[in-house]
PDB file of N, CA, C and O in Angstrom, chain B, residues numbered from 101:
ATOM      1  N   MET B 101       1.128  -0.926  -0.016  1.00  0.00           N
ATOM      2  CA  MET B 101      -0.174   0.149   0.178  1.00  0.00           C
ATOM      3  C   MET B 101       0.453   1.236  -0.153  1.00  0.00           C
ATOM      4  O   MET B 101       1.293   1.249   0.747  1.00  0.00           O
ATOM      5  N   GLU B 102       0.696   2.284  -0.866  1.00  0.00           N
ATOM      6  CA  GLU B 102       1.737   3.908  -1.164  1.00  0.00           C
ATOM      7  C   GLU B 102       0.731   4.595  -0.479  1.00  0.00           C
ATOM      8  O   GLU B 102      -0.478   4.478  -0.678  1.00  0.00           O
ATOM      9  N   PHE B 103       1.504   5.606   0.663  1.00  0.00           N
ATOM     10  CA  PHE B 103       1.104   6.540   1.434  1.00  0.00           C
ATOM     11  C   PHE B 103       1.693   7.743   0.854  1.00  0.00           C
ATOM     12  O   PHE B 103       2.897   7.593   0.648  1.00  0.00           O
ATOM     13  N   LEU B 104       1.160   9.084   0.467  1.00  0.00           N
ATOM     14  CA  LEU B 104       1.823  10.417   0.153  1.00  0.00           C
ATOM     15  C   LEU B 104       2.388  10.798   1.911  1.00  0.00           C
ATOM     16  O   LEU B 104       1.364  11.254   2.420  1.00  0.00           O
ATOM     17  N   VAL B 105       3.253  10.809   2.756  1.00  0.00           N
ATOM     18  CA  VAL B 105       3.463  11.689   3.848  1.00  0.00           C
ATOM     19  C   VAL B 105       4.394  13.270   3.603  1.00  0.00           C
ATOM     20  O   VAL B 105       5.426  13.547   2.992  1.00  0.00           O
ATOM     21  N   ARG B 106       3.392  14.080   4.442  1.00  0.00           N
ATOM     22  CA  ARG B 106       3.774  15.387   4.264  1.00  0.00           C
ATOM     23  C   ARG B 106       4.365  15.745   5.340  1.00  0.00           C
ATOM     24  O   ARG B 106       3.530  15.912   6.229  1.00  0.00           O
ATOM     25  N   THR B 107       5.446  15.947   5.690  1.00  0.00           N
ATOM     26  CA  THR B 107       6.149  16.259   6.976  1.00  0.00           C
ATOM     27  C   THR B 107       7.007  17.830   7.848  1.00  0.00           C
ATOM     28  O   THR B 107       8.016  18.140   7.214  1.00  0.00           O
ATOM     29  N   GLU B 108       6.812  18.560   8.823  1.00  0.00           N
ATOM     30  CA  GLU B 108       7.040  19.926   9.120  1.00  0.00           C
ATOM     31  C   GLU B 108       7.657  19.818  10.263  1.00  0.00           C
ATOM     32  O   GLU B 108       7.061  19.537  11.304  1.00  0.00           O
ATOM     33  N   ASN B 109       9.383  20.107  10.160  1.00  0.00           N
ATOM     34  CA  ASN B 109       9.617  19.692  11.330  1.00  0.00           C
ATOM     35  C   ASN B 109       9.224  21.259  12.556  1.00  0.00           C
ATOM     36  O   ASN B 109       9.410  22.403  12.143  1.00  0.00           O
ATOM     37  N   LEU B 110       8.798  21.041  13.715  1.00  0.00           N
ATOM     38  CA  LEU B 110       8.735  22.079  14.293  1.00  0.00           C
ATOM     39  C   LEU B 110       9.792  21.981  15.870  1.00  0.00           C
ATOM     40  O   LEU B 110       9.241  21.691  16.932  1.00  0.00           O
ATOM     41  N   LEU B 111      10.667  22.142  15.835  1.00  0.00           N
ATOM     42  CA  LEU B 111      11.691  21.716  16.524  1.00  0.00           C
ATOM     43  C   LEU B 111      11.887  23.129  17.130  1.00  0.00           C
ATOM     44  O   LEU B 111      12.128  23.963  16.257  1.00  0.00           O
ATOM     45  N   PRO B 112      11.856  23.543  18.195  1.00  0.00           N
ATOM     46  CA  PRO B 112      11.749  24.549  19.022  1.00  0.00           C
ATOM     47  C   PRO B 112      13.197  25.177  18.350  1.00  0.00           C
ATOM     48  O   PRO B 112      14.225  24.586  18.018  1.00  0.00           O
ATOM     49  N   PRO B 113      12.859  26.531  18.296  1.00  0.00           N
ATOM     50  CA  PRO B 113      13.766  27.034  17.552  1.00  0.00           C
ATOM     51  C   PRO B 113      15.422  27.640  18.375  1.00  0.00           C
ATOM     52  O   PRO B 113      16.531  27.864  17.891  1.00  0.00           O
ATOM     53  N   ASP B 114      14.925  27.730  19.667  1.00  0.00           N
ATOM     54  CA  ASP B 114      15.809  27.576  20.971  1.00  0.00           C
ATOM     55  C   ASP B 114      16.705  26.147  20.743  1.00  0.00           C
ATOM     56  O   ASP B 114      17.412  26.056  21.746  1.00  0.00           O
ATOM     57  N   THR B 115      16.947  25.093  19.920  1.00  0.00           N
ATOM     58  CA  THR B 115      17.234  24.511  20.336  1.00  0.00           C
ATOM     59  C   THR B 115      18.427  24.317  20.028  1.00  0.00           C
ATOM     60  O   THR B 115      18.665  24.476  18.831  1.00  0.00           O
ATOM     61  N   PRO B 116      19.744  23.871  21.032  1.00  0.00           N
ATOM     62  CA  PRO B 116      21.266  23.861  20.684  1.00  0.00           C
ATOM     63  C   PRO B 116      21.995  23.012  18.939  1.00  0.00           C
ATOM     64  O   PRO B 116      22.180  21.839  18.614  1.00  0.00           O
ATOM     65  N   ASP B 117      22.150  23.955  18.431  1.00  0.00           N
ATOM     66  CA  ASP B 117      22.812  23.627  16.861  1.00  0.00           C
ATOM     67  C   ASP B 117      23.292  22.484  17.151  1.00  0.00           C
ATOM     68  O   ASP B 117      23.438  21.991  16.033  1.00  0.00           O
ATOM     69  N   GLU B 118      23.820  21.325  18.285  1.00  0.00           N
ATOM     70  CA  GLU B 118      24.374  20.607  18.708  1.00  0.00           C
ATOM     71  C   GLU B 118      23.764  19.448  18.407  1.00  0.00           C
ATOM     72  O   GLU B 118      24.226  18.584  17.662  1.00  0.00           O
ATOM     73  N   VAL B 119      22.734  19.413  18.971  1.00  0.00           N
ATOM     74  CA  VAL B 119      21.179  19.078  19.203  1.00  0.00           C
ATOM     75  C   VAL B 119      20.201  19.273  18.032  1.00  0.00           C
ATOM     76  O   VAL B 119      19.190  18.573  18.076  1.00  0.00           O
ATOM     77  N   ARG B 120      20.339  20.103  17.003  1.00  0.00           N
ATOM     78  CA  ARG B 120      19.946  20.064  15.937  1.00  0.00           C
ATOM     79  C   ARG B 120      20.581  19.349  14.784  1.00  0.00           C
ATOM     80  O   ARG B 120      19.823  19.039  13.864  1.00  0.00           O
ATOM     81  N   GLU B 121      22.326  18.918  14.645  1.00  0.00           N
ATOM     82  CA  GLU B 121      22.882  18.210  14.177  1.00  0.00           C
ATOM     83  C   GLU B 121      23.199  16.935  14.420  1.00  0.00           C
ATOM     84  O   GLU B 121      23.606  16.158  13.556  1.00  0.00           O
ATOM     85  N   GLU B 122      23.023  16.653  15.636  1.00  0.00           N
ATOM     86  CA  GLU B 122      22.761  14.886  16.365  1.00  0.00           C
ATOM     87  C   GLU B 122      21.166  14.713  15.662  1.00  0.00           C
ATOM     88  O   GLU B 122      21.253  14.171  14.560  1.00  0.00           O
ATOM     89  N   LEU B 123      19.826  15.034  16.034  1.00  0.00           N
ATOM     90  CA  LEU B 123      18.879  14.669  15.110  1.00  0.00           C
ATOM     91  C   LEU B 123      18.912  14.289  13.608  1.00  0.00           C
ATOM     92  O   LEU B 123      18.507  13.229  13.129  1.00  0.00           O
ATOM     93  N   ARG B 124      19.514  15.428  12.885  1.00  0.00           N
ATOM     94  CA  ARG B 124      19.590  15.822  11.529  1.00  0.00           C
ATOM     95  C   ARG B 124      20.468  14.389  10.617  1.00  0.00           C
ATOM     96  O   ARG B 124      20.209  13.846   9.543  1.00  0.00           O
ATOM     97  N   ARG B 125      21.405  14.188  11.491  1.00  0.00           N
ATOM     98  CA  ARG B 125      22.543  12.708  11.439  1.00  0.00           C
ATOM     99  C   ARG B 125      21.339  11.535  11.596  1.00  0.00           C
ATOM    100  O   ARG B 125      20.674  11.012  10.702  1.00  0.00           O
ATOM    101  N   GLY B 126      21.308  11.367  12.695  1.00  0.00           N
ATOM    102  CA  GLY B 126      19.755  10.672  12.437  1.00  0.00           C
ATOM    103  C   GLY B 126      18.884  10.071  12.067  1.00  0.00           C
ATOM    104  O   GLY B 126      18.610   8.897  12.315  1.00  0.00           O
ATOM    105  N   GLU B 127      18.319  10.852  11.393  1.00  0.00           N
ATOM    106  CA  GLU B 127      17.199  11.051  10.293  1.00  0.00           C
ATOM    107  C   GLU B 127      17.604  10.532   9.669  1.00  0.00           C
ATOM    108  O   GLU B 127      17.124   9.458   9.306  1.00  0.00           O
ATOM    109  N   ARG B 128      18.985  11.145   9.100  1.00  0.00           N
ATOM    110  CA  ARG B 128      19.929   9.784   7.393  1.00  0.00           C
ATOM    111  C   ARG B 128      19.823   9.095   7.189  1.00  0.00           C
ATOM    112  O   ARG B 128      19.326   8.546   6.206  1.00  0.00           O
ATOM    113  N   VAL B 129      20.570   8.582   8.679  1.00  0.00           N
ATOM    114  CA  VAL B 129      20.561   7.112   9.014  1.00  0.00           C
ATOM    115  C   VAL B 129      19.479   6.252   8.594  1.00  0.00           C
ATOM    116  O   VAL B 129      19.357   5.330   7.787  1.00  0.00           O
ATOM    117  N   ARG B 130      18.413   7.123   9.764  1.00  0.00           N
ATOM    118  CA  ARG B 130      16.563   6.025   9.793  1.00  0.00           C
ATOM    119  C   ARG B 130      16.557   6.083   8.143  1.00  0.00           C
ATOM    120  O   ARG B 130      16.855   5.042   7.558  1.00  0.00           O
ATOM    121  N   ALA B 131      16.221   7.287   7.346  1.00  0.00           N
ATOM    122  CA  ALA B 131      15.720   7.362   6.175  1.00  0.00           C
ATOM    123  C   ALA B 131      16.038   6.056   5.022  1.00  0.00           C
ATOM    124  O   ALA B 131      15.344   5.383   4.258  1.00  0.00           O
ATOM    125  N   MET B 132      17.596   6.137   5.407  1.00  0.00           N
ATOM    126  CA  MET B 132      18.763   5.503   4.927  1.00  0.00           C
ATOM    127  C   MET B 132      17.884   3.568   4.580  1.00  0.00           C
ATOM    128  O   MET B 132      17.646   2.975   3.528  1.00  0.00           O
ATOM    129  N   GLU B 133      17.678   3.216   5.940  1.00  0.00           N
ATOM    130  CA  GLU B 133      17.497   2.486   6.486  1.00  0.00           C
ATOM    131  C   GLU B 133      16.177   1.899   6.115  1.00  0.00           C
ATOM    132  O   GLU B 133      15.988   0.709   5.866  1.00  0.00           O
ATOM    133  N   LEU B 134      15.092   3.046   6.101  1.00  0.00           N
ATOM    134  CA  LEU B 134      13.853   2.798   5.356  1.00  0.00           C
ATOM    135  C   LEU B 134      13.826   2.521   4.314  1.00  0.00           C
ATOM    136  O   LEU B 134      13.127   1.587   3.924  1.00  0.00           O
ATOM    137  N   ARG B 135      15.029   3.673   3.038  1.00  0.00           N
ATOM    138  CA  ARG B 135      15.303   2.737   1.614  1.00  0.00           C
ATOM    139  C   ARG B 135      15.247   1.410   1.780  1.00  0.00           C
ATOM    140  O   ARG B 135      14.357   0.575   1.623  1.00  0.00           O
ATOM    141  N   GLU B 136      16.053   1.382   2.029  1.00  0.00           N
ATOM    142  CA  GLU B 136      16.821  -0.095   1.914  1.00  0.00           C
ATOM    143  C   GLU B 136      15.786  -1.376   2.020  1.00  0.00           C
ATOM    144  O   GLU B 136      15.562  -2.431   1.426  1.00  0.00           O
ATOM    145  N   ALA B 137      15.285  -0.611   3.172  1.00  0.00           N
ATOM    146  CA  ALA B 137      13.898  -1.596   3.854  1.00  0.00           C
ATOM    147  C   ALA B 137      12.525  -1.757   2.232  1.00  0.00           C
ATOM    148  O   ALA B 137      11.642  -2.610   2.327  1.00  0.00           O
ATOM    149  N   GLY B 138      12.592  -0.932   1.071  1.00  0.00           N
ATOM    150  CA  GLY B 138      11.775  -0.279   0.526  1.00  0.00           C
ATOM    151  C   GLY B 138      10.685   0.442   0.875  1.00  0.00           C
ATOM    152  O   GLY B 138       9.728   0.674   0.137  1.00  0.00           O
ATOM    153  N   VAL B 139      10.864   0.910   2.348  1.00  0.00           N
ATOM    154  CA  VAL B 139       9.286   1.821   3.112  1.00  0.00           C
ATOM    155  C   VAL B 139       9.353   2.665   2.458  1.00  0.00           C
ATOM    156  O   VAL B 139       8.357   2.875   1.765  1.00  0.00           O
ATOM    157  N   LEU B 140      10.775   3.788   2.284  1.00  0.00           N
ATOM    158  CA  LEU B 140      10.382   4.974   1.697  1.00  0.00           C
ATOM    159  C   LEU B 140      11.556   5.248  -0.188  1.00  0.00           C
ATOM    160  O   LEU B 140      12.656   5.482  -0.689  1.00  0.00           O
ATOM    161  N   LYS B 141      10.381   5.011  -0.366  1.00  0.00           N
ATOM    162  CA  LYS B 141       9.926   5.449  -2.207  1.00  0.00           C
ATOM    163  C   LYS B 141      11.120   6.287  -2.394  1.00  0.00           C
ATOM    164  O   LYS B 141      12.338   6.130  -2.307  1.00  0.00           O
ATOM    165  N   ARG B 142      10.130   7.438  -2.745  1.00  0.00           N
ATOM    166  CA  ARG B 142      11.320   8.582  -3.255  1.00  0.00           C
ATOM    167  C   ARG B 142      10.855   9.900  -2.283  1.00  0.00           C
ATOM    168  O   ARG B 142       9.626   9.952  -2.300  1.00  0.00           O
ATOM    169  N   LEU B 143      11.462  11.036  -1.399  1.00  0.00           N
ATOM    170  CA  LEU B 143      11.530  11.786  -1.007  1.00  0.00           C
ATOM    171  C   LEU B 143      12.093  13.312  -1.588  1.00  0.00           C
ATOM    172  O   LEU B 143      13.099  13.598  -2.237  1.00  0.00           O
ATOM    173  N   TRP B 144      10.438  14.552  -0.792  1.00  0.00           N
ATOM    174  CA  TRP B 144      11.242  15.918  -1.850  1.00  0.00           C
ATOM    175  C   TRP B 144      11.267  17.086  -0.170  1.00  0.00           C
ATOM    176  O   TRP B 144      10.653  17.092   0.897  1.00  0.00           O
ATOM    177  N   ARG B 145      12.299  17.876  -0.786  1.00  0.00           N
ATOM    178  CA  ARG B 145      12.540  18.953  -0.120  1.00  0.00           C
ATOM    179  C   ARG B 145      10.835  20.050  -0.277  1.00  0.00           C
ATOM    180  O   ARG B 145       9.934  19.673  -1.026  1.00  0.00           O
ATOM    181  N   VAL B 146      10.762  20.883   0.262  1.00  0.00           N
ATOM    182  CA  VAL B 146       9.426  21.851   0.648  1.00  0.00           C
ATOM    183  C   VAL B 146       9.939  23.053   0.277  1.00  0.00           C
ATOM    184  O   VAL B 146      10.032  23.848   1.212  1.00  0.00           O
ATOM    185  N   PRO B 147      10.319  23.462  -0.835  1.00  0.00           N
ATOM    186  CA  PRO B 147      11.112  24.809  -0.746  1.00  0.00           C
ATOM    187  C   PRO B 147      10.604  26.177   0.176  1.00  0.00           C
ATOM    188  O   PRO B 147       9.392  26.344   0.042  1.00  0.00           O
ATOM    189  N   GLY B 148      11.127  26.992   0.901  1.00  0.00           N
ATOM    190  CA  GLY B 148      11.601  27.656   1.101  1.00  0.00           C
ATOM    191  C   GLY B 148      10.933  27.510   3.106  1.00  0.00           C
ATOM    192  O   GLY B 148      11.062  28.308   4.035  1.00  0.00           O
ATOM    193  N   ARG B 149      10.231  26.087   3.040  1.00  0.00           N
ATOM    194  CA  ARG B 149       9.793  25.570   4.211  1.00  0.00           C
ATOM    195  C   ARG B 149      10.824  24.272   5.027  1.00  0.00           C
ATOM    196  O   ARG B 149      11.175  23.353   4.288  1.00  0.00           O
ATOM    197  N   ASN B 150      11.137  24.237   6.038  1.00  0.00           N
ATOM    198  CA  ASN B 150      11.692  23.066   6.638  1.00  0.00           C
ATOM    199  C   ASN B 150       9.984  21.691   6.413  1.00  0.00           C
ATOM    200  O   ASN B 150       8.978  21.557   7.110  1.00  0.00           O
ATOM    201  N   ALA B 151      10.390  21.063   5.298  1.00  0.00           N
ATOM    202  CA  ALA B 151       9.342  20.574   5.271  1.00  0.00           C
ATOM    203  C   ALA B 151       9.659  19.244   4.082  1.00  0.00           C
ATOM    204  O   ALA B 151      10.704  19.424   3.457  1.00  0.00           O
ATOM    205  N   THR B 152       9.007  18.165   3.774  1.00  0.00           N
ATOM    206  CA  THR B 152       9.423  17.216   3.126  1.00  0.00           C
ATOM    207  C   THR B 152       8.029  16.522   2.471  1.00  0.00           C
ATOM    208  O   THR B 152       7.023  16.209   3.108  1.00  0.00           O
ATOM    209  N   VAL B 153       8.192  16.409   1.401  1.00  0.00           N
ATOM    210  CA  VAL B 153       6.991  14.975   0.766  1.00  0.00           C
ATOM    211  C   VAL B 153       7.893  13.904   0.608  1.00  0.00           C
ATOM    212  O   VAL B 153       9.121  13.997   0.585  1.00  0.00           O
ATOM    213  N   GLY B 154       7.303  13.015   0.515  1.00  0.00           N
ATOM    214  CA  GLY B 154       7.609  11.711   0.756  1.00  0.00           C
ATOM    215  C   GLY B 154       6.775  10.213   0.381  1.00  0.00           C
ATOM    216  O   GLY B 154       6.239   9.530   1.254  1.00  0.00           O
ATOM    217  N   LEU B 155       6.780   9.997  -0.518  1.00  0.00           N
ATOM    218  CA  LEU B 155       6.471   8.141  -0.861  1.00  0.00           C
ATOM    219  C   LEU B 155       6.610   6.533   0.011  1.00  0.00           C
ATOM    220  O   LEU B 155       7.326   5.550  -0.180  1.00  0.00           O
ATOM    221  N   TYR B 156       5.859   6.766   0.725  1.00  0.00           N
ATOM    222  CA  TYR B 156       6.420   5.651   1.583  1.00  0.00           C
ATOM    223  C   TYR B 156       5.249   3.914   0.639  1.00  0.00           C
ATOM    224  O   TYR B 156       4.399   3.915  -0.251  1.00  0.00           O
ATOM    225  N   GLU B 157       5.809   2.887   1.393  1.00  0.00           N
ATOM    226  CA  GLU B 157       4.676   1.749   0.778  1.00  0.00           C
ATOM    227  C   GLU B 157       5.116   1.116   2.173  1.00  0.00           C
ATOM    228  O   GLU B 157       6.262   0.798   2.492  1.00  0.00           O
ATOM    229  N   ALA B 158       3.823   0.989   3.019  1.00  0.00           N
ATOM    230  CA  ALA B 158       4.320  -0.269   3.821  1.00  0.00           C
ATOM    231  C   ALA B 158       2.910  -1.358   3.791  1.00  0.00           C
ATOM    232  O   ALA B 158       2.016  -0.736   3.217  1.00  0.00           O
ATOM    233  N   GLU B 159       2.617  -2.173   4.033  1.00  0.00           N
ATOM    234  CA  GLU B 159       1.640  -2.941   4.389  1.00  0.00           C
ATOM    235  C   GLU B 159       0.267  -2.948   4.323  1.00  0.00           C
ATOM    236  O   GLU B 159      -0.553  -3.509   3.596  1.00  0.00           O
ATOM    237  N   ASP B 160       0.180  -1.773   5.769  1.00  0.00           N
ATOM    238  CA  ASP B 160      -0.959  -0.981   6.171  1.00  0.00           C
ATOM    239  C   ASP B 160      -0.156   0.048   7.078  1.00  0.00           C
ATOM    240  O   ASP B 160       0.946   0.050   7.625  1.00  0.00           O
ATOM    241  N   PRO B 161      -1.913   1.472   6.911  1.00  0.00           N
ATOM    242  CA  PRO B 161      -1.473   2.328   8.386  1.00  0.00           C
ATOM    243  C   PRO B 161      -0.877   2.046   9.530  1.00  0.00           C
ATOM    244  O   PRO B 161      -0.731   2.887  10.418  1.00  0.00           O
ATOM    245  N   ALA B 162      -0.398   0.592   9.629  1.00  0.00           N
ATOM    246  CA  ALA B 162       0.147   0.252  11.358  1.00  0.00           C
ATOM    247  C   ALA B 162       1.555   0.190  11.276  1.00  0.00           C
ATOM    248  O   ALA B 162       2.263   0.573  12.208  1.00  0.00           O
ATOM    249  N   ALA B 163       2.182  -0.438   9.822  1.00  0.00           N
ATOM    250  CA  ALA B 163       3.106  -0.423   9.693  1.00  0.00           C
ATOM    251  C   ALA B 163       3.804   0.725   8.919  1.00  0.00           C
ATOM    252  O   ALA B 163       5.032   0.706   8.843  1.00  0.00           O
ATOM    253  N   LEU B 164       3.103   1.712   8.347  1.00  0.00           N
ATOM    254  CA  LEU B 164       3.507   3.347   7.768  1.00  0.00           C
ATOM    255  C   LEU B 164       3.810   3.832   9.197  1.00  0.00           C
ATOM    256  O   LEU B 164       4.890   4.393   9.383  1.00  0.00           O
ATOM    257  N   HIS B 165       2.681   3.615  10.554  1.00  0.00           N
ATOM    258  CA  HIS B 165       3.158   4.762  11.109  1.00  0.00           C
ATOM    259  C   HIS B 165       3.936   4.001  12.154  1.00  0.00           C
ATOM    260  O   HIS B 165       4.003   4.797  13.091  1.00  0.00           O
ATOM    261  N   GLU B 166       4.738   2.577  12.605  1.00  0.00           N
ATOM    262  CA  GLU B 166       5.719   2.060  12.828  1.00  0.00           C
ATOM    263  C   GLU B 166       6.779   2.151  12.688  1.00  0.00           C
ATOM    264  O   GLU B 166       7.687   1.791  13.438  1.00  0.00           O
ATOM    265  N   ALA B 167       6.850   3.027  10.954  1.00  0.00           N
ATOM    266  CA  ALA B 167       8.439   3.832  10.373  1.00  0.00           C
ATOM    267  C   ALA B 167       8.464   4.747  10.505  1.00  0.00           C
ATOM    268  O   ALA B 167       9.627   5.147  10.540  1.00  0.00           O
ATOM    269  N   LEU B 168       7.475   5.788  10.675  1.00  0.00           N
ATOM    270  CA  LEU B 168       7.480   6.372  10.619  1.00  0.00           C
ATOM    271  C   LEU B 168       7.978   7.429  12.771  1.00  0.00           C
ATOM    272  O   LEU B 168       8.496   8.471  13.171  1.00  0.00           O
ATOM    273  N   VAL B 169       7.520   6.533  13.182  1.00  0.00           N
ATOM    274  CA  VAL B 169       7.533   6.426  14.581  1.00  0.00           C
ATOM    275  C   VAL B 169       9.132   6.056  15.090  1.00  0.00           C
ATOM    276  O   VAL B 169       9.653   5.993  16.204  1.00  0.00           O
ATOM    277  N   SER B 170       9.300   5.986  14.622  1.00  0.00           N
ATOM    278  CA  SER B 170      11.257   5.330  13.860  1.00  0.00           C
ATOM    279  C   SER B 170      12.402   6.423  13.972  1.00  0.00           C
ATOM    280  O   SER B 170      13.370   6.324  14.725  1.00  0.00           O
ATOM    281  N   LEU B 171      12.139   7.508  13.087  1.00  0.00           N
ATOM    282  CA  LEU B 171      12.456   8.778  12.806  1.00  0.00           C
ATOM    283  C   LEU B 171      12.836   9.278  14.328  1.00  0.00           C
ATOM    284  O   LEU B 171      12.118   9.301  15.327  1.00  0.00           O
ATOM    285  N   PRO B 172      14.310   9.699  14.152  1.00  0.00           N
ATOM    286  CA  PRO B 172      14.422  10.879  15.243  1.00  0.00           C
ATOM    287  C   PRO B 172      13.529  11.719  15.367  1.00  0.00           C
ATOM    288  O   PRO B 172      13.037  11.825  16.491  1.00  0.00           O
ATOM    289  N   MET B 173      13.187  12.306  14.631  1.00  0.00           N
ATOM    290  CA  MET B 173      12.500  13.219  14.584  1.00  0.00           C
ATOM    291  C   MET B 173      11.029  13.738  14.545  1.00  0.00           C
ATOM    292  O   MET B 173      10.455  14.753  14.152  1.00  0.00           O
ATOM    293  N   TRP B 174      10.641  12.378  15.233  1.00  0.00           N
ATOM    294  CA  TRP B 174       8.924  11.886  14.738  1.00  0.00           C
ATOM    295  C   TRP B 174       8.948  12.437  15.939  1.00  0.00           C
ATOM    296  O   TRP B 174       9.879  11.669  16.183  1.00  0.00           O
ATOM    297  N   LYS B 175       8.799  13.138  17.111  1.00  0.00           N
ATOM    298  CA  LYS B 175       8.124  14.126  18.352  1.00  0.00           C
ATOM    299  C   LYS B 175       8.576  15.760  18.027  1.00  0.00           C
ATOM    300  O   LYS B 175       8.624  16.555  18.965  1.00  0.00           O
ATOM    301  N   TRP B 176       8.794  16.048  17.093  1.00  0.00           N
ATOM    302  CA  TRP B 176       8.326  17.611  16.884  1.00  0.00           C
ATOM    303  C   TRP B 176       8.181  17.770  15.083  1.00  0.00           C
ATOM    304  O   TRP B 176       8.302  18.784  14.396  1.00  0.00           O
ATOM    305  N   MET B 177       7.805  16.012  14.570  1.00  0.00           N
ATOM    306  CA  MET B 177       7.440  16.661  13.149  1.00  0.00           C
ATOM    307  C   MET B 177       5.423  16.860  13.465  1.00  0.00           C
ATOM    308  O   MET B 177       4.642  16.452  14.325  1.00  0.00           O
ATOM    309  N   ASP B 178       5.307  17.773  12.108  1.00  0.00           N
ATOM    310  CA  ASP B 178       3.361  17.595  12.044  1.00  0.00           C
ATOM    311  C   ASP B 178       3.390  16.686  10.602  1.00  0.00           C
ATOM    312  O   ASP B 178       4.153  16.898   9.660  1.00  0.00           O
ATOM    313  N   VAL B 179       2.417  15.681  10.675  1.00  0.00           N
ATOM    314  CA  VAL B 179       2.772  14.297   9.672  1.00  0.00           C
ATOM    315  C   VAL B 179       1.144  14.798   9.236  1.00  0.00           C
ATOM    316  O   VAL B 179       0.288  15.316   9.952  1.00  0.00           O
ATOM    317  N   THR B 180       1.097  14.461   7.925  1.00  0.00           N
ATOM    318  CA  THR B 180      -0.169  14.056   7.174  1.00  0.00           C
ATOM    319  C   THR B 180      -0.015  13.155   6.549  1.00  0.00           C
ATOM    320  O   THR B 180       1.094  13.099   6.017  1.00  0.00           O
ATOM    321  N   VAL B 181      -0.916  12.074   6.286  1.00  0.00           N
ATOM    322  CA  VAL B 181      -0.744  11.089   5.480  1.00  0.00           C
ATOM    323  C   VAL B 181      -1.589  10.486   5.001  1.00  0.00           C
ATOM    324  O   VAL B 181      -2.244   9.801   5.785  1.00  0.00           O
ATOM    325  N   GLU B 182      -1.968  10.447   3.560  1.00  0.00           N
ATOM    326  CA  GLU B 182      -2.761  10.384   2.666  1.00  0.00           C
ATOM    327  C   GLU B 182      -2.852   8.769   2.142  1.00  0.00           C
ATOM    328  O   GLU B 182      -4.018   8.832   1.751  1.00  0.00           O
ATOM    329  N   ALA B 183      -2.688   8.197   2.026  1.00  0.00           N
ATOM    330  CA  ALA B 183      -3.007   6.961   1.652  1.00  0.00           C
ATOM    331  C   ALA B 183      -3.464   6.842   0.010  1.00  0.00           C
ATOM    332  O   ALA B 183      -4.435   7.575  -0.182  1.00  0.00           O
ATOM    333  N   LEU B 184      -3.033   6.117  -1.240  1.00  0.00           N
ATOM    334  CA  LEU B 184      -3.180   6.336  -1.670  1.00  0.00           C
ATOM    335  C   LEU B 184      -3.867   4.902  -3.383  1.00  0.00           C
ATOM    336  O   LEU B 184      -3.575   3.827  -2.860  1.00  0.00           O
ATOM    337  N   ALA B 185      -4.078   4.775  -3.871  1.00  0.00           N
ATOM    338  CA  ALA B 185      -5.053   3.658  -4.022  1.00  0.00           C
ATOM    339  C   ALA B 185      -4.788   4.096  -6.026  1.00  0.00           C
ATOM    340  O   ALA B 185      -4.755   5.232  -6.498  1.00  0.00           O
ATOM    341  N   THR B 186      -4.670   3.012  -6.656  1.00  0.00           N
ATOM    342  CA  THR B 186      -4.164   2.391  -8.425  1.00  0.00           C
ATOM    343  C   THR B 186      -5.305   2.745  -9.063  1.00  0.00           C
ATOM    344  O   THR B 186      -6.387   2.193  -9.266  1.00  0.00           O
ATOM    345  N   HIS B 187      -4.690   4.067  -9.407  1.00  0.00           N
ATOM    346  CA  HIS B 187      -5.974   4.486 -10.514  1.00  0.00           C
ATOM    347  C   HIS B 187      -6.602   3.542 -11.872  1.00  0.00           C
ATOM    348  O   HIS B 187      -6.208   2.630 -12.600  1.00  0.00           O
ATOM    349  N   PRO B 188      -7.233   3.981 -11.781  1.00  0.00           N
ATOM    350  CA  PRO B 188      -7.679   2.729 -13.011  1.00  0.00           C
ATOM    351  C   PRO B 188      -7.033   2.771 -14.948  1.00  0.00           C
ATOM    352  O   PRO B 188      -7.022   1.923 -15.840  1.00  0.00           O
ATOM    353  N   GLN B 189      -6.584   4.218 -14.862  1.00  0.00           N
ATOM    354  CA  GLN B 189      -5.793   4.455 -16.166  1.00  0.00           C
ATOM    355  C   GLN B 189      -4.140   4.165 -16.328  1.00  0.00           C
ATOM    356  O   GLN B 189      -3.282   4.187 -17.210  1.00  0.00           O
ATOM    357  N   GLU B 190      -4.295   3.818 -14.591  1.00  0.00           N
ATOM    358  CA  GLU B 190      -2.847   3.476 -14.409  1.00  0.00           C
ATOM    359  C   GLU B 190      -2.602   1.531 -14.637  1.00  0.00           C
ATOM    360  O   GLU B 190      -1.530   0.926 -14.666  1.00  0.00           O
ATOM    361  N   ARG B 191      -3.993   0.972 -14.763  1.00  0.00           N
ATOM    362  CA  ARG B 191      -3.664  -0.533 -14.805  1.00  0.00           C
ATOM    363  C   ARG B 191      -3.702  -0.422 -16.397  1.00  0.00           C
ATOM    364  O   ARG B 191      -3.491  -1.416 -17.091  1.00  0.00           O
TER     365      ARG B 191
END
């Protein structure tokens, strides 16, 4: 099942730079693991915002949730998920 996932980083502005950098590194490592597992298919940045749009594939919504909560930035993310269905023209 495919999902369009929009995330916005809401890390408080007073977060120390070293904490920010550690979280960014952890996000990159975890995202690469999710890519290797076939869960994270594509990822785009949203210009002008600290946000991303990602195409994820998971067995079901619960599996997607598990993948998203495994991200180090999870506690500071605003997340919107849309389940995607194949369009008849794609068959």
